[in-house]
Each structure stands twice: as C-alpha cells, then as structure tokens.
C-alpha positions in Angstrom: -32.5 54.8 132.0 -28.9 53.7 131.1 -26.2 56.5 130.8 -25.5 55.3 127.1 -27.6 56.9 124.1 -29.6 53.6 122.9 -29.5 53.2 119.2 -32.2 52.6 116.8 -33.2 49.1 115.9 -32.1 47.9 112.6 -34.7 46.3 110.2 -33.8 43.0 110.8 -33.7 43.5 114.5 -37.3 44.8 114.3 -38.7 41.8 111.8 -37.5 39.5 114.4 -39.1 41.7 117.4 -42.4 41.8 115.5 -42.2 37.8 115.4 -41.5 37.6 119.0 -43.9 40.2 120.1 -46.8 38.7 118.1 -46.2 35.2 119.5 -45.2 36.2 123.2 -48.2 38.4 123.3 -50.4 35.6 122.1 -49.5 33.4 124.9 -49.3 36.2 127.3 -53.2 36.9 126.6 -54.2 33.5 126.7 -52.6 33.1 130.0 -53.9 36.3 131.0 -57.6 35.3 130.1 -57.6 31.8 131.3 -56.4 32.8 134.7 -57.8 36.4 135.4 -54.6 38.1 135.2 -53.1 35.7 137.8 -50.7 34.8 134.9 -49.3 37.5 132.6 -50.7 40.1 134.8 -47.6 41.8 135.7 -44.6 42.2 133.5 -40.8 42.9 134.0 -40.0 45.0 137.3 -43.6 44.5 138.2 -45.2 46.7 135.7 -49.1 45.9 135.5 -50.6 44.4 132.5 -54.2 44.6 131.0 -55.6 43.4 127.9 -56.6 45.8 125.2 -59.0 44.4 122.7 -59.7 46.5 119.7 -61.4 45.8 116.2 -59.1 45.3 113.4 -59.2 48.4 111.0 -59.0 45.7 107.9 -60.3 42.1 109.3 -63.2 43.8 111.4 -62.1 40.9 114.0 -61.4 41.3 117.7 -57.5 41.8 118.1 -56.6 41.4 121.9 -53.0 42.7 123.1 -51.3 42.5 126.5 -50.2 45.9 127.5 -48.7 47.9 130.3 -51.2 50.2 131.8 -51.1 53.2 134.2 -54.6 54.1 136.2 -55.3 57.7 136.0 -58.5 58.2 138.0 -60.9 56.2 136.2 -58.9 56.2 133.0 -56.6 53.6 131.8 -53.2 55.0 130.0 -51.3 52.9 127.6 -48.1 53.5 125.7 -47.8 52.8 121.9 -44.2 52.1 122.3 -43.5 48.8 120.4 -40.1 48.6 122.1 -39.1 51.8 120.3 -39.5 50.3 116.7 -39.8 52.5 114.0 -43.5 52.0 113.3 -46.7 52.4 115.3 -48.2 49.1 116.8 -51.3 47.6 114.9 -53.4 47.8 117.9 -52.5 51.6 117.9 -53.6 52.1 114.2 -56.6 49.6 115.2 -57.9 52.1 117.7 -57.6 55.2 115.6 -59.8 53.7 113.2 -62.3 52.6 115.9 -61.8 54.2 119.6 -64.2 51.8 121.1 -61.8 49.2 122.9 -62.4 46.8 125.5 -59.9 46.6 128.7 -59.6 43.7 131.0 -57.7 44.3 134.2 -57.7 40.9 136.2 -61.4 39.6 135.8 -62.9 43.2 135.0 -64.0 43.7 131.6 -64.7 47.3 130.8 -66.1 48.9 127.5 -64.0 52.2 127.1 -63.3 54.9 124.3 -59.7 55.5 123.4 -58.0 58.8 122.4 -54.4 59.9 121.9 -53.4 62.4 124.6 -52.5 65.8 124.1 -49.1 67.4 124.1 -50.4 68.8 127.5 -51.6 65.4 129.0 -48.8 63.5 127.7 -46.2 66.0 129.6 -48.3 65.4 132.8 -48.5 61.4 132.3 -45.0 60.7 130.6 -43.0 61.0 134.1 -45.4 58.6 135.8 -45.2 56.3 133.0 -41.6 55.9 133.2 -41.7 55.9 136.9 -43.6 52.6 136.4 -41.6 51.3 133.6 -38.2 53.1 132.9 -37.7 51.4 129.7 -40.4 53.8 128.1 -37.8 56.5 128.2 -35.2 54.3 126.5 -37.8 53.2 123.6 -38.4 56.9 123.0 -34.7 57.5 122.8 -34.5 54.9 120.0 -36.9 55.8 117.4 -37.4 59.2 115.6 -41.5 58.6 115.8 -43.2 60.6 118.7 -44.5 57.8 120.8 -48.0 58.3 121.5 -49.6 58.0 125.1 -53.2 56.8 124.9 -56.3 57.5 127.2 -59.2 55.0 127.8 -62.0 56.6 129.4 -64.9 54.2 130.7 -68.3 54.4 128.9 -70.8 55.2 131.5 -70.0 55.3 135.4 -67.5 53.1 137.4 -63.7 52.1 137.2 -62.0 49.1 135.8 -61.0 46.4 138.3 
C-alpha cells in the first residue's frame, strides 16, 4: 500500500471506469474460456483469476466476470471491490439475489453457493487477500462502502481445479 491516502473516485472517473471494466472484462472472459485460463488466468503481479458466472437478477441471463480469487480449503474467496468505486459490482448484486453460481478455474468448472463473509471471516481472510493483491487495501481506502468478501462453497464433494 502506498503511504498517501488514496482519494475517492470522481463520478466522471467511475463512469469511465465502468466502461473500461465492462469491455476489458468481456475480452478477458472470452480469452480465458477459449484457452482454459492460459490467457487471462493471471492479473497484475500474478494474482490468480477465475471466471464467476451469476444469473442476472433482472434479465435472468448468465453473466460471467473474471475476478481475482483466493482458495480457502474447498472454498473460493472473492472480493467485491470494483476498484474502490462507490457502488457494488453488478455480479455481487446478482449473487445476493441468486447465490447459485458457477466458478471456472482453468478448465475446471464447479457449481457453488455464494455467501457474504461475516465480520469474523472477513477479518481472517482480508490479510490473505491483501497479501495476494495489495491494491485491495487502497480500494477500501478509496470508498466509504464496506467492500464485501464473498465465500463460494462447492455444491457436493470435491474441489475446484
């Protein structure tokens, strides 16, 4: 984390950021799917990427988003950071409406149930998430919203990837 306090994003920066995130995420997801994660499977500084598919709460259609993830036993942990923007990402709102999700890591695809980590779980997981991707701490400093941590648990027995 930098020594200076990150400033909040302006509404104009968030609009531009939303445009960029949507397009770059779509390209990343296509590359990831077509290569089984060989392309698009790592982000800056080597952080691992999975594909999360939720069901759109309004459309009812599948929506896929590449996200950084942390393994915690059989669970997959995600961060609804959206770069520290003032609002939650759409994928987070979708899984609150329907917690049945699909996670792809490499070529392996697993059906999972998502839930928001409670305060104790988040306190345990947050240092691990920041160790994996230090920018998460700056993202939290940029926004007044509490950035949620999401735990995805496999349906049935087994692990992802």
